[in-house]
Backbone as JSON Lines, residues from 0, in Angstrom:
{"i":0,"aa":"M","n":[228.1,31.42,194.78],"ca":[227.07,31.18,195.8],"c":[226.72,29.71,195.93]}
{"i":1,"aa":"N","n":[227.3,28.87,195.12],"ca":[226.95,27.46,195.12],"c":[227.18,26.84,196.49]}
{"i":2,"aa":"K","n":[226.12,26.32,197.1],"ca":[226.13,25.63,198.38],"c":[226.41,26.55,199.55]}
{"i":3,"aa":"A","n":[226.45,27.85,199.36],"ca":[226.63,28.77,200.48],"c":[225.45,28.67,201.44]}
{"i":4,"aa":"R","n":[225.74,28.69,202.72],"ca":[224.72,28.54,203.75],"c":[224.4,29.92,204.31]}
{"i":5,"aa":"I","n":[223.2,30.4,204.0],"ca":[222.85,31.81,204.28],"c":[221.61,31.87,205.15]}
{"i":6,"aa":"V","n":[221.7,32.56,206.28],"ca":[220.56,32.8,207.17],"c":[219.86,34.07,206.72]}
{"i":7,"aa":"V","n":[218.54,34.04,206.65],"ca":[217.73,35.22,206.31],"c":[216.76,35.46,207.46]}
{"i":8,"aa":"T","n":[216.94,36.53,208.24],"ca":[215.99,36.84,209.29],"c":[214.79,37.56,208.67]}
{"i":9,"aa":"G","n":[213.66,37.49,209.37],"ca":[212.43,38.01,208.75],"c":[212.12,37.23,207.48]}
{"i":10,"aa":"G","n":[212.46,35.96,207.49],"ca":[212.45,35.17,206.26],"c":[211.09,34.79,205.75]}
{"i":11,"aa":"F","n":[210.01,34.97,206.56],"ca":[208.69,34.56,206.12],"c":[207.92,35.69,205.45]}
{"i":12,"aa":"G","n":[208.49,36.91,205.45],"ca":[207.82,38.04,204.81],"c":[208.1,38.07,203.31]}
{"i":13,"aa":"A","n":[207.54,39.05,202.64],"ca":[207.66,39.16,201.19],"c":[209.12,39.25,200.74]}
{"i":14,"aa":"L","n":[209.9,40.12,201.39],"ca":[211.29,40.26,201.0],"c":[212.11,39.03,201.4]}
{"i":15,"aa":"G","n":[211.88,38.51,202.58],"ca":[212.61,37.33,203.02],"c":[212.38,36.15,202.09]}
{"i":16,"aa":"R","n":[211.16,35.96,201.64],"ca":[210.86,34.87,200.71],"c":[211.54,35.11,199.37]}
{"i":17,"aa":"A","n":[211.51,36.36,198.91],"ca":[212.15,36.67,197.62],"c":[213.67,36.4,197.69]}
{"i":18,"aa":"I","n":[214.27,36.73,198.82],"ca":[215.7,36.46,198.96],"c":[215.93,34.95,199.02]}
{"i":19,"aa":"G","n":[215.06,34.22,199.69],"ca":[215.17,32.78,199.7],"c":[215.11,32.18,198.3]}
{"i":20,"aa":"D","n":[214.17,32.66,197.49],"ca":[214.05,32.23,196.09],"c":[215.34,32.49,195.31]}
{"i":21,"aa":"A","n":[215.85,33.72,195.49],"ca":[217.06,34.08,194.74],"c":[218.25,33.25,195.15]}
{"i":22,"aa":"L","n":[218.38,32.98,196.45],"ca":[219.48,32.13,196.94],"c":[219.39,30.74,196.37]}
{"i":23,"aa":"L","n":[218.19,30.17,196.38],"ca":[218.01,28.83,195.84],"c":[218.36,28.77,194.36]}
{"i":24,"aa":"A","n":[217.92,29.79,193.61],"ca":[218.22,29.83,192.18],"c":[219.73,29.91,191.93]}
{"i":25,"aa":"A","n":[220.47,30.52,192.89],"ca":[221.91,30.66,192.73],"c":[222.67,29.45,193.27]}
{"i":26,"aa":"G","n":[221.94,28.44,193.76],"ca":[222.58,27.23,194.25],"c":[222.96,27.28,195.72]}
{"i":27,"aa":"A","n":[222.5,28.3,196.45],"ca":[222.81,28.4,197.87],"c":[221.76,27.68,198.71]}
{"i":28,"aa":"Q","n":[222.05,27.56,199.99],"ca":[221.1,26.94,200.93],"c":[220.61,28.02,201.91]}
{"i":29,"aa":"P","n":[219.41,28.57,201.69],"ca":[218.88,29.57,202.59],"c":[218.22,28.95,203.81]}
{"i":30,"aa":"V","n":[218.35,29.63,204.94],"ca":[217.66,29.26,206.16],"c":[216.81,30.47,206.58]}
{"i":31,"aa":"L","n":[215.49,30.32,206.49],"ca":[214.59,31.45,206.77],"c":[214.2,31.4,208.25]}
{"i":32,"aa":"V","n":[214.53,32.48,208.95],"ca":[214.28,32.58,210.39],"c":[213.25,33.66,210.63]}
{"i":33,"aa":"D","n":[212.28,33.38,211.47],"ca":[211.23,34.38,211.71],"c":[210.59,34.15,213.08]}
{"i":34,"aa":"Q","n":[209.98,35.22,213.63],"ca":[209.27,35.08,214.89],"c":[207.96,34.34,214.7]}
{"i":35,"aa":"A","n":[207.37,34.47,213.53],"ca":[206.09,33.84,213.26],"c":[206.28,32.34,213.05]}
{"i":36,"aa":"P","n":[205.22,31.55,213.21],"ca":[205.28,30.14,212.85],"c":[205.49,29.99,211.35]}
{"i":37,"aa":"A","n":[206.14,28.94,210.95],"ca":[206.41,28.74,209.53],"c":[205.11,28.55,208.75]}
{"i":38,"aa":"P","n":[204.84,29.4,207.76],"ca":[203.63,29.27,206.95],"c":[203.84,28.33,205.79]}
{"i":39,"aa":"G","n":[202.8,28.05,205.07],"ca":[202.92,27.32,203.8],"c":[203.43,28.27,202.73]}
{"i":40,"aa":"G","n":[203.86,27.68,201.63],"ca":[204.27,28.46,200.47],"c":[205.64,29.06,200.54]}
{"i":41,"aa":"L","n":[206.49,28.58,201.49],"ca":[207.86,29.06,201.53],"c":[208.64,28.48,200.35]}
{"i":42,"aa":"P","n":[209.74,29.14,199.93],"ca":[210.5,28.64,198.8],"c":[210.89,27.17,198.99]}
{"i":43,"aa":"H","n":[210.6,26.37,197.99],"ca":[210.89,24.94,198.08],"c":[212.4,24.71,198.15]}
{"i":44,"aa":"G","n":[212.82,24.01,199.18],"ca":[214.25,23.75,199.37],"c":[214.87,24.62,200.44]}
{"i":45,"aa":"A","n":[214.17,25.68,200.86],"ca":[214.67,26.51,201.96],"c":[214.35,25.86,203.28]}
{"i":46,"aa":"L","n":[215.28,25.95,204.24],"ca":[214.99,25.52,205.61],"c":[214.28,26.61,206.34]}
{"i":47,"aa":"A","n":[213.39,26.26,207.27],"ca":[212.6,27.27,207.98],"c":[212.74,27.06,209.48]}
{"i":48,"aa":"C","n":[212.95,28.17,210.19],"ca":[213.01,28.18,211.65],"c":[212.01,29.22,212.15]}
{"i":49,"aa":"G","n":[210.84,28.78,212.54],"ca":[209.82,29.7,213.03],"c":[209.8,29.81,214.54]}
{"i":50,"aa":"G","n":[209.08,30.8,215.04],"ca":[208.92,31.0,216.48],"c":[210.21,31.45,217.18]}
{"i":51,"aa":"V","n":[211.08,32.14,216.46],"ca":[212.35,32.6,217.05],"c":[212.28,34.08,217.39]}
{"i":52,"aa":"D","n":[212.36,34.43,218.65],"ca":[212.31,35.84,219.07],"c":[213.73,36.4,219.02]}
{"i":53,"aa":"L","n":[214.0,37.16,217.96],"ca":[215.35,37.71,217.77],"c":[215.64,38.89,218.7]}
{"i":54,"aa":"N","n":[214.67,39.28,219.53],"ca":[214.96,40.28,220.55],"c":[215.47,39.61,221.84]}
{"i":55,"aa":"D","n":[215.47,38.3,221.85],"ca":[215.97,37.53,222.98],"c":[217.36,37.01,222.63]}
{"i":56,"aa":"P","n":[218.41,37.47,223.3],"ca":[219.77,37.03,222.95],"c":[219.96,35.52,223.01]}
{"i":57,"aa":"L","n":[219.36,34.87,224.01],"ca":[219.49,33.43,224.16],"c":[218.8,32.69,223.01]}
{"i":58,"aa":"A","n":[217.61,33.15,222.64],"ca":[216.85,32.52,221.57],"c":[217.61,32.67,220.24]}
{"i":59,"aa":"A","n":[218.17,33.85,220.0],"ca":[218.93,34.09,218.77],"c":[220.15,33.19,218.71]}
{"i":60,"aa":"R","n":[220.86,33.09,219.84],"ca":[222.07,32.27,219.86],"c":[221.76,30.8,219.68]}
{"i":61,"aa":"R","n":[220.71,30.31,220.33],"ca":[220.32,28.93,220.21],"c":[219.95,28.57,218.75]}
{"i":62,"aa":"C","n":[219.18,29.47,218.15],"ca":[218.76,29.24,216.77],"c":[219.96,29.14,215.83]}
{"i":63,"aa":"L","n":[220.85,30.09,215.91],"ca":[222.01,30.11,215.01],"c":[222.93,28.93,215.29]}
{"i":64,"aa":"E","n":[223.09,28.54,216.54],"ca":[223.91,27.37,216.86],"c":[223.31,26.1,216.25]}
{"i":65,"aa":"Q","n":[221.99,25.97,216.35],"ca":[221.31,24.79,215.79],"c":[221.46,24.75,214.29]}
{"i":66,"aa":"V","n":[221.28,25.9,213.64],"ca":[221.39,25.98,212.2],"c":[222.8,25.66,211.75]}
{"i":67,"aa":"A","n":[223.79,26.26,212.4],"ca":[225.2,26.03,212.03],"c":[225.58,24.57,212.25]}
{"i":68,"aa":"H","n":[225.09,23.99,213.31],"ca":[225.41,22.57,213.58],"c":[224.79,21.69,212.52]}
{"i":69,"aa":"S","n":[223.55,21.99,212.15],"ca":[222.84,21.16,211.17],"c":[223.5,21.24,209.78]}
{"i":70,"aa":"L","n":[223.96,22.44,209.4],"ca":[224.53,22.64,208.06],"c":[226.04,22.52,208.02]}
{"i":71,"aa":"G","n":[226.66,22.39,209.16],"ca":[228.12,22.32,209.2],"c":[228.78,23.67,209.1]}
{"i":72,"aa":"G","n":[228.06,24.75,209.39],"ca":[228.63,26.09,209.36],"c":[227.7,27.07,208.69]}
{"i":73,"aa":"L","n":[228.15,28.33,208.64],"ca":[227.4,29.39,207.98],"c":[228.37,30.22,207.11]}
{"i":74,"aa":"D","n":[227.86,30.73,206.02],"ca":[228.65,31.54,205.11],"c":[228.16,32.99,204.99]}
{"i":75,"aa":"G","n":[226.96,33.26,205.49],"ca":[226.47,34.62,205.35],"c":[225.1,34.77,205.98]}
{"i":76,"aa":"M","n":[224.66,36.01,206.1],"ca":[223.31,36.27,206.62],"c":[222.78,37.55,206.02]}
{"i":77,"aa":"V","n":[221.45,37.61,205.94],"ca":[220.76,38.82,205.51],"c":[219.77,39.18,206.59]}
{"i":78,"aa":"N","n":[219.92,40.33,207.19],"ca":[219.04,40.77,208.27],"c":[217.9,41.6,207.7]}
{"i":79,"aa":"V","n":[216.78,40.91,207.47],"ca":[215.58,41.53,206.92],"c":[214.62,41.91,208.04]}
{"i":80,"aa":"A","n":[214.64,41.21,209.15],"ca":[213.68,41.4,210.24],"c":[213.58,42.88,210.62]}
{"i":81,"aa":"G","n":[212.35,43.37,210.7],"ca":[212.16,44.78,211.06],"c":[210.68,45.11,211.02]}
{"i":82,"aa":"G","n":[210.38,46.39,211.15],"ca":[208.99,46.82,211.13],"c":[208.88,48.3,210.91]}
{"i":83,"aa":"F","n":[207.66,48.76,210.66],"ca":[207.39,50.16,210.35],"c":[206.19,50.65,211.16]}
{"i":84,"aa":"A","n":[206.25,51.91,211.56],"ca":[205.1,52.56,212.19],"c":[205.1,54.02,211.78]}
{"i":85,"aa":"W","n":[203.93,54.53,211.42],"ca":[203.77,55.96,211.11],"c":[203.16,56.6,212.31]}
{"i":86,"aa":"E","n":[203.79,57.67,212.79],"ca":[203.28,58.38,213.98],"c":[203.94,59.73,214.08]}
{"i":87,"aa":"S","n":[203.13,60.76,214.35],"ca":[203.71,62.09,214.5],"c":[204.51,62.14,215.82]}
{"i":88,"aa":"I","n":[205.45,63.05,215.87],"ca":[206.25,63.21,217.09],"c":[205.46,63.92,218.17]}
{"i":89,"aa":"A","n":[204.74,64.97,217.79],"ca":[204.01,65.79,218.76],"c":[202.97,64.99,219.55]}
{"i":90,"aa":"E","n":[202.23,64.12,218.85],"ca":[201.2,63.31,219.5],"c":[201.61,61.88,219.7]}
{"i":91,"aa":"G","n":[202.9,61.59,219.48],"ca":[203.36,60.21,219.5],"c":[203.64,59.66,220.91]}
{"i":92,"aa":"D","n":[203.93,58.38,220.94],"ca":[204.19,57.66,222.17],"c":[205.63,57.15,222.16]}
{"i":93,"aa":"I","n":[206.32,57.32,223.27],"ca":[207.71,56.82,223.35],"c":[207.76,55.32,223.12]}
{"i":94,"aa":"A","n":[206.66,54.63,223.37],"ca":[206.65,53.19,223.15],"c":[206.86,52.85,221.68]}
{"i":95,"aa":"T","n":[206.44,53.74,220.79],"ca":[206.64,53.5,219.35],"c":[208.14,53.56,219.03]}
{"i":96,"aa":"W","n":[208.85,54.5,219.64],"ca":[210.3,54.62,219.39],"c":[211.0,53.38,219.94]}
{"i":97,"aa":"D","n":[210.57,52.92,221.11],"ca":[211.17,51.71,221.68],"c":[210.91,50.5,220.78]}
{"i":98,"aa":"R","n":[209.67,50.41,220.26],"ca":[209.31,49.29,219.43],"c":[210.06,49.3,218.11]}
{"i":99,"aa":"M","n":[210.23,50.47,217.51],"ca":[210.95,50.56,216.25],"c":[212.43,50.19,216.46]}
{"i":100,"aa":"Y","n":[213.01,50.62,217.56],"ca":[214.39,50.24,217.88],"c":[214.49,48.72,218.04]}
{"i":101,"aa":"A","n":[213.58,48.16,218.81],"ca":[213.63,46.7,219.07],"c":[213.45,45.9,217.79]}
{"i":102,"aa":"M","n":[212.52,46.3,216.95],"ca":[212.23,45.53,215.74],"c":[213.32,45.66,214.67]}
{"i":103,"aa":"N","n":[213.95,46.79,214.59],"ca":[214.9,47.04,213.51],"c":[216.35,46.96,213.92]}
{"i":104,"aa":"V","n":[216.73,47.61,215.01],"ca":[218.15,47.63,215.42],"c":[218.49,46.44,216.28]}
{"i":105,"aa":"R","n":[217.69,46.19,217.31],"ca":[218.02,45.14,218.26],"c":[218.03,43.76,217.59]}
{"i":106,"aa":"T","n":[217.05,43.49,216.73],"ca":[217.04,42.18,216.03],"c":[218.28,42.01,215.16]}
{"i":107,"aa":"T","n":[218.65,43.08,214.45],"ca":[219.83,43.0,213.59],"c":[221.1,42.78,214.43]}
{"i":108,"aa":"L","n":[221.21,43.51,215.53],"ca":[222.38,43.36,216.4],"c":[222.48,41.95,216.98]}
{"i":109,"aa":"L","n":[221.39,41.47,217.56],"ca":[221.46,40.19,218.26],"c":[221.61,39.01,217.3]}
{"i":110,"aa":"A","n":[220.97,39.08,216.16],"ca":[221.13,38.02,215.18],"c":[222.56,37.99,214.65]}
{"i":111,"aa":"T","n":[223.14,39.18,214.44],"ca":[224.51,39.26,213.96],"c":[225.49,38.74,214.99]}
{"i":112,"aa":"Q","n":[225.31,39.16,216.23],"ca":[226.2,38.67,217.29],"c":[226.12,37.14,217.42]}
{"i":113,"aa":"A","n":[224.94,36.58,217.25],"ca":[224.78,35.15,217.33],"c":[225.43,34.42,216.17]}
{"i":114,"aa":"A","n":[225.46,35.05,215.03],"ca":[226.02,34.44,213.81],"c":[227.53,34.59,213.71]}
{"i":115,"aa":"L","n":[228.1,35.61,214.32],"ca":[229.51,35.91,214.09],"c":[230.48,34.77,214.41]}
{"i":116,"aa":"P","n":[230.32,34.03,215.49],"ca":[231.29,32.94,215.73],"c":[231.3,31.91,214.59]}
{"i":117,"aa":"H","n":[230.14,31.67,214.01],"ca":[230.05,30.69,212.91],"c":[230.58,31.31,211.59]}
{"i":118,"aa":"L","n":[230.31,32.56,211.37],"ca":[230.8,33.24,210.16],"c":[232.33,33.36,210.18]}
{"i":119,"aa":"R","n":[232.9,33.57,211.34],"ca":[234.36,33.63,211.46],"c":[235.01,32.33,211.05]}
{"i":120,"aa":"R","n":[234.39,31.23,211.42],"ca":[234.94,29.91,211.08],"c":[234.86,29.64,209.58]}
{"i":121,"aa":"A","n":[234.0,30.34,208.86],"ca":[233.88,30.13,207.42],"c":[235.12,30.65,206.68]}
{"i":122,"aa":"G","n":[235.81,31.61,207.3],"ca":[237.01,32.18,206.63],"c":[236.72,33.32,205.71]}
{"i":123,"aa":"R","n":[235.59,33.23,205.05],"ca":[235.14,34.3,204.13],"c":[233.63,34.33,204.16]}
{"i":124,"aa":"A","n":[233.07,35.43,204.62],"ca":[231.63,35.48,204.82],"c":[231.13,36.91,204.56]}
{"i":125,"aa":"S","n":[229.81,37.04,204.51],"ca":[229.2,38.33,204.19],"c":[227.92,38.52,204.99]}
{"i":126,"aa":"I","n":[227.73,39.73,205.5],"ca":[226.48,40.1,206.18],"c":[225.85,41.26,205.39]}
{"i":127,"aa":"V","n":[224.55,41.12,205.13],"ca":[223.81,42.19,204.44],"c":[222.66,42.59,205.33]}
{"i":128,"aa":"N","n":[222.61,43.87,205.69],"ca":[221.52,44.41,206.51],"c":[220.55,45.18,205.62]}
{"i":129,"aa":"V","n":[219.26,45.13,206.01],"ca":[218.28,45.9,205.24],"c":[217.94,47.16,206.03]}
{"i":130,"aa":"G","n":[218.39,48.29,205.5],"ca":[218.08,49.59,206.09],"c":[216.92,50.22,205.38]}
{"i":131,"aa":"A","n":[217.0,51.51,205.13],"ca":[215.91,52.22,204.41],"c":[216.44,53.55,203.92]}
{"i":132,"aa":"M","n":[215.93,53.99,202.78],"ca":[216.25,55.32,202.28],"c":[215.84,56.39,203.27]}
{"i":133,"aa":"A","n":[214.76,56.1,204.03],"ca":[214.26,57.06,205.02],"c":[215.29,57.39,206.07]}
{"i":134,"aa":"A","n":[216.31,56.54,206.26],"ca":[217.33,56.83,207.25],"c":[218.13,58.08,206.92]}
{"i":135,"aa":"G","n":[218.19,58.43,205.63],"ca":[218.95,59.61,205.22],"c":[218.23,60.9,205.44]}
{"i":136,"aa":"R","n":[216.91,60.89,205.24],"ca":[216.12,62.08,205.47],"c":[214.7,61.64,205.81]}
{"i":137,"aa":"A","n":[214.27,61.88,207.03],"ca":[212.95,61.44,207.48],"c":[211.88,62.39,207.07]}
{"i":138,"aa":"Q","n":[210.75,61.85,206.65],"ca":[209.57,62.64,206.38],"c":[208.68,62.71,207.62]}
{"i":139,"aa":"A","n":[207.68,63.58,207.57],"ca":[206.77,63.69,208.69],"c":[206.11,62.35,208.96]}
{"i":140,"aa":"G","n":[206.02,62.01,210.24],"ca":[205.4,60.76,210.62],"c":[206.35,59.56,210.62]}
{"i":141,"aa":"M","n":[207.58,59.79,210.19],"ca":[208.51,58.67,210.07],"c":[209.72,58.81,210.99]}
{"i":142,"aa":"G","n":[209.61,59.66,212.0],"ca":[210.73,59.9,212.88],"c":[211.27,58.65,213.57]}
{"i":143,"aa":"A","n":[210.38,57.88,214.21],"ca":[210.82,56.69,214.94],"c":[211.41,55.65,214.02]}
{"i":144,"aa":"Y","n":[210.75,55.42,212.89],"ca":[211.24,54.42,211.93],"c":[212.57,54.86,211.35]}
{"i":145,"aa":"A","n":[212.66,56.12,210.91],"ca":[213.89,56.59,210.3],"c":[215.06,56.57,211.28]}
{"i":146,"aa":"A","n":[214.77,56.92,212.54],"ca":[215.84,56.86,213.56],"c":[216.34,55.44,213.75]}
{"i":147,"aa":"A","n":[215.42,54.47,213.76],"ca":[215.83,53.09,213.91],"c":[216.62,52.59,212.72]}
{"i":148,"aa":"K","n":[216.19,52.94,211.51],"ca":[216.91,52.5,210.32],"c":[218.26,53.23,210.21]}
{"i":149,"aa":"S","n":[218.36,54.43,210.74],"ca":[219.64,55.1,210.82],"c":[220.57,54.31,211.75]}
{"i":150,"aa":"G","n":[219.98,53.75,212.81],"ca":[220.78,52.9,213.7],"c":[221.31,51.67,213.0]}
{"i":151,"aa":"V","n":[220.51,51.09,212.09],"ca":[220.99,49.95,211.29],"c":[222.16,50.36,210.41]}
{"i":152,"aa":"A","n":[222.07,51.56,209.84],"ca":[223.16,52.04,208.98],"c":[224.43,52.24,209.8]}
{"i":153,"aa":"R","n":[224.33,52.84,210.96],"ca":[225.53,53.06,211.78],"c":[226.1,51.72,212.29]}
{"i":154,"aa":"L","n":[225.23,50.8,212.64],"ca":[225.68,49.46,213.04],"c":[226.48,48.8,211.91]}
{"i":155,"aa":"T","n":[225.96,48.95,210.69],"ca":[226.63,48.37,209.5],"c":[228.03,48.96,209.35]}
{"i":156,"aa":"E","n":[228.12,50.28,209.4],"ca":[229.4,50.94,209.22],"c":[230.38,50.53,210.31]}
{"i":157,"aa":"A","n":[229.93,50.56,211.56],"ca":[230.82,50.26,212.67],"c":[231.33,48.8,212.62]}
{"i":158,"aa":"L","n":[230.42,47.88,212.29],"ca":[230.81,46.48,212.24],"c":[231.75,46.2,211.07]}
{"i":159,"aa":"A","n":[231.52,46.88,209.95],"ca":[232.43,46.69,208.79],"c":[233.84,47.12,209.19]}
{"i":160,"aa":"E","n":[233.98,48.2,209.91],"ca":[235.29,48.64,210.37],"c":[235.88,47.67,211.39]}
{"i":161,"aa":"E","n":[235.04,47.2,212.29],"ca":[235.49,46.28,213.33],"c":[236.02,44.97,212.75]}
{"i":162,"aa":"L","n":[235.38,44.5,211.69],"ca":[235.73,43.2,211.11],"c":[236.71,43.3,209.93]}
{"i":163,"aa":"Q","n":[237.17,44.5,209.66],"ca":[238.1,44.68,208.53],"c":[239.32,43.77,208.69]}
{"i":164,"aa":"G","n":[239.62,43.05,207.64],"ca":[240.76,42.14,207.66],"c":[240.49,40.78,208.27]}
{"i":165,"aa":"Q","n":[239.24,40.55,208.7],"ca":[238.89,39.26,209.32],"c":[238.09,38.35,208.39]}
{"i":166,"aa":"G","n":[237.93,38.78,207.15],"ca":[237.26,37.91,206.16],"c":[235.78,38.01,206.16]}
{"i":167,"aa":"I","n":[235.18,38.96,206.91],"ca":[233.72,39.13,206.93],"c":[233.39,40.53,206.46]}
{"i":168,"aa":"R","n":[232.65,40.6,205.36],"ca":[232.2,41.89,204.84],"c":[230.81,42.21,205.38]}
{"i":169,"aa":"V","n":[230.55,43.51,205.6],"ca":[229.25,43.95,206.13],"c":[228.77,45.15,205.31]}
{"i":170,"aa":"N","n":[227.59,45.02,204.73],"ca":[227.0,46.07,203.89],"c":[225.51,46.18,204.21]}
{"i":171,"aa":"A","n":[224.91,47.25,203.71],"ca":[223.46,47.41,203.89],"c":[222.85,47.86,202.56]}
{"i":172,"aa":"I","n":[221.64,47.41,202.32],"ca":[220.86,47.96,201.21],"c":[219.78,48.87,201.78]}
{"i":173,"aa":"L","n":[219.55,49.98,201.07],"ca":[218.61,51.0,201.56],"c":[217.49,51.13,200.54]}
{"i":174,"aa":"P","n":[216.46,50.32,200.68],"ca":[215.35,50.41,199.72],"c":[214.46,51.63,199.98]}
{"i":175,"aa":"G","n":[213.84,52.08,198.9],"ca":[212.72,53.0,199.06],"c":[211.51,52.16,199.49]}
{"i":176,"aa":"I","n":[210.34,52.52,199.07],"ca":[209.18,51.72,199.44],"c":[209.21,50.41,198.64]}
{"i":177,"aa":"I","n":[209.02,49.31,199.35],"ca":[209.05,47.98,198.72],"c":[207.66,47.66,198.21]}
{"i":178,"aa":"D","n":[207.58,47.17,196.99],"ca":[206.3,46.89,196.35],"c":[205.74,45.55,196.83]}
{"i":179,"aa":"T","n":[205.01,45.61,197.96],"ca":[204.39,44.42,198.51],"c":[202.88,44.64,198.59]}
{"i":180,"aa":"A","n":[202.17,43.53,198.74],"ca":[200.7,43.61,198.86],"c":[200.33,44.43,200.09]}
{"i":181,"aa":"A","n":[201.08,44.27,201.17],"ca":[200.76,45.02,202.41],"c":[200.94,46.51,202.2]}
{"i":182,"aa":"N","n":[202.0,46.93,201.51],"ca":[202.22,48.35,201.28],"c":[201.18,48.93,200.32]}
{"i":183,"aa":"R","n":[200.78,48.17,199.32],"ca":[199.75,48.66,198.42],"c":[198.43,48.81,199.15]}
{"i":184,"aa":"K","n":[198.13,47.92,200.07],"ca":[196.91,48.04,200.87],"c":[196.97,49.23,201.81]}
{"i":185,"aa":"A","n":[198.14,49.49,202.38],"ca":[198.31,50.58,203.34],"c":[198.3,51.94,202.64]}
{"i":186,"aa":"M","n":[198.7,51.98,201.37],"ca":[198.82,53.25,200.65],"c":[198.04,53.19,199.32]}
{"i":187,"aa":"P","n":[196.73,53.03,199.38],"ca":[195.95,52.95,198.15],"c":[196.02,54.26,197.37]}
{"i":188,"aa":"G","n":[196.16,54.16,196.08],"ca":[196.25,55.36,195.26],"c":[197.63,55.96,195.17]}
{"i":189,"aa":"A","n":[198.61,55.39,195.84],"ca":[199.98,55.92,195.82],"c":[200.6,55.66,194.44]}
{"i":190,"aa":"D","n":[201.55,56.51,194.06],"ca":[202.31,56.32,192.85],"c":[203.35,55.22,193.13]}
{"i":191,"aa":"T","n":[203.18,54.08,192.51],"ca":[204.06,52.94,192.79],"c":[205.19,52.82,191.75]}
{"i":192,"aa":"S","n":[205.35,53.81,190.89],"ca":[206.31,53.69,189.79],"c":[207.74,53.61,190.28]}
{"i":193,"aa":"R","n":[208.05,54.15,191.46],"ca":[209.39,54.11,191.99],"c":[209.56,53.1,193.11]}
{"i":194,"aa":"W","n":[208.5,52.34,193.36],"ca":[208.61,51.29,194.38],"c":[209.49,50.17,193.82]}
{"i":195,"aa":"V","n":[210.21,49.52,194.72],"ca":[211.13,48.49,194.28],"c":[210.57,47.11,194.58]}
{"i":196,"aa":"A","n":[210.62,46.22,193.6],"ca":[210.07,44.86,193.76],"c":[210.97,44.04,194.66]}
{"i":197,"aa":"P","n":[210.39,43.17,195.53],"ca":[211.21,42.33,196.38],"c":[212.22,41.52,195.61]}
{"i":198,"aa":"A","n":[211.84,41.02,194.42],"ca":[212.77,40.22,193.61],"c":[213.99,41.02,193.18]}
{"i":199,"aa":"A","n":[213.77,42.31,192.86],"ca":[214.88,43.17,192.46],"c":[215.81,43.43,193.65]}
{"i":200,"aa":"L","n":[215.23,43.68,194.81],"ca":[216.05,43.88,196.02],"c":[216.86,42.61,196.36]}
{"i":201,"aa":"A","n":[216.22,41.47,196.13],"ca":[216.9,40.2,196.41],"c":[218.14,40.05,195.56]}
{"i":202,"aa":"Q","n":[218.1,40.51,194.34],"ca":[219.29,40.4,193.47],"c":[220.43,41.27,193.95]}
{"i":203,"aa":"V","n":[220.1,42.42,194.53],"ca":[221.16,43.27,195.09],"c":[221.77,42.61,196.31]}
{"i":204,"aa":"A","n":[220.93,42.03,197.17],"ca":[221.44,41.31,198.33],"c":[222.33,40.16,197.89]}
{"i":205,"aa":"L","n":[221.9,39.47,196.83],"ca":[222.67,38.34,196.31],"c":[224.07,38.79,195.83]}
{"i":206,"aa":"F","n":[224.11,39.94,195.18],"ca":[225.4,40.46,194.73],"c":[226.31,40.74,195.91]}
{"i":207,"aa":"L","n":[225.78,41.38,196.96],"ca":[226.6,41.73,198.13],"c":[227.07,40.49,198.88]}
{"i":208,"aa":"L","n":[226.3,39.41,198.81],"ca":[226.7,38.15,199.45],"c":[227.78,37.45,198.65]}
{"i":209,"aa":"S","n":[227.84,37.7,197.35],"ca":[228.68,36.92,196.46],"c":[230.13,37.41,196.43]}
{"i":210,"aa":"D","n":[230.99,36.59,195.84],"ca":[232.39,36.97,195.67],"c":[232.56,38.11,194.69]}
{"i":211,"aa":"N","n":[231.54,38.39,193.88],"ca":[231.61,39.55,192.97],"c":[231.72,40.86,193.75]}
{"i":212,"aa":"A","n":[231.31,40.84,195.02],"ca":[231.37,42.04,195.85],"c":[232.51,41.9,196.87]}
{"i":213,"aa":"C","n":[233.54,41.14,196.56],"ca":[234.62,40.84,197.52],"c":[235.36,42.1,197.99]}
{"i":214,"aa":"A","n":[235.3,43.19,197.21],"ca":[236.02,44.41,197.59],"c":[235.06,45.46,198.21]}
{"i":215,"aa":"V","n":[233.84,45.04,198.55],"ca":[232.86,45.98,199.06],"c":[232.52,45.66,200.51]}
{"i":216,"aa":"S","n":[232.77,46.59,201.42],"ca":[232.37,46.44,202.81],"c":[232.15,47.83,203.4]}
{"i":217,"aa":"G","n":[231.15,47.95,204.22],"ca":[230.8,49.23,204.85],"c":[229.96,50.1,203.93]}
{"i":218,"aa":"A","n":[229.41,49.55,202.86],"ca":[228.63,50.34,201.9],"c":[227.16,50.39,202.33]}
{"i":219,"aa":"L","n":[226.54,51.52,202.07],"ca":[225.09,51.7,202.25],"c":[224.53,51.96,200.86]}
{"i":220,"aa":"L","n":[223.91,50.99,200.27],"ca":[223.55,51.03,198.87],"c":[222.06,51.33,198.66]}
{"i":221,"aa":"P","n":[221.74,52.54,198.14],"ca":[220.34,52.88,197.86],"c":[219.78,51.98,196.76]}
{"i":222,"aa":"V","n":[218.53,51.54,196.92],"ca":[217.9,50.7,195.9],"c":[216.47,51.18,195.69]}
{"i":223,"aa":"T","n":[216.24,51.78,194.5],"ca":[214.92,52.21,194.11],"c":[214.7,51.8,192.67]}
{"i":224,"aa":"A","n":[213.48,51.81,192.26],"ca":[213.18,51.47,190.85],"c":[213.68,52.58,189.94]}
{"i":225,"aa":"A","n":[214.08,52.21,188.73],"ca":[214.61,53.19,187.78],"c":[213.52,54.13,187.31]}
């Protein structure tokens, strides 16, 4: 991972920051991309690109072109950008389904499309998408979110097949509930013993980005606490 240039979408959130920390510790150069303005407290040494709407194809392409030009290329990306909403189907709003698709699938698709020309030039690159365990079996209230994360899983599988033999591996990690301050606030009193820490998830992403996973592509890897 030494000097590898890695884009992390959703980079200003808890998981994005943890992945940035892990990349820096491994000697890589992370570039944290997010729709929000760059906040303080980002991993020291990480580059930050705030105010980027990854639902806009032109904005995504411009951002990745600028990053690749600045760094002399790209070696990988981690698509963390996404969102969650709890809503029943019977009383729900179609706008929630559209929003979950846009936040989770569309951002992953457009960021990946924008990065691919630069990743191809690297000769050997890796893409890691963040899905969810909920994509395998949705619980009540999680229909829209689970459907969107299932879309991320299918995108991962299809792209891995499409890029087979081209030097770009594509995998996804499927976390259970991530142990963040926001999730603890949203679910007070919940059993957090099986929640997965952002730092632990970051290490799995790091493995999939690295040459240690050179024979792995098209995998959907569940990640929960032991």
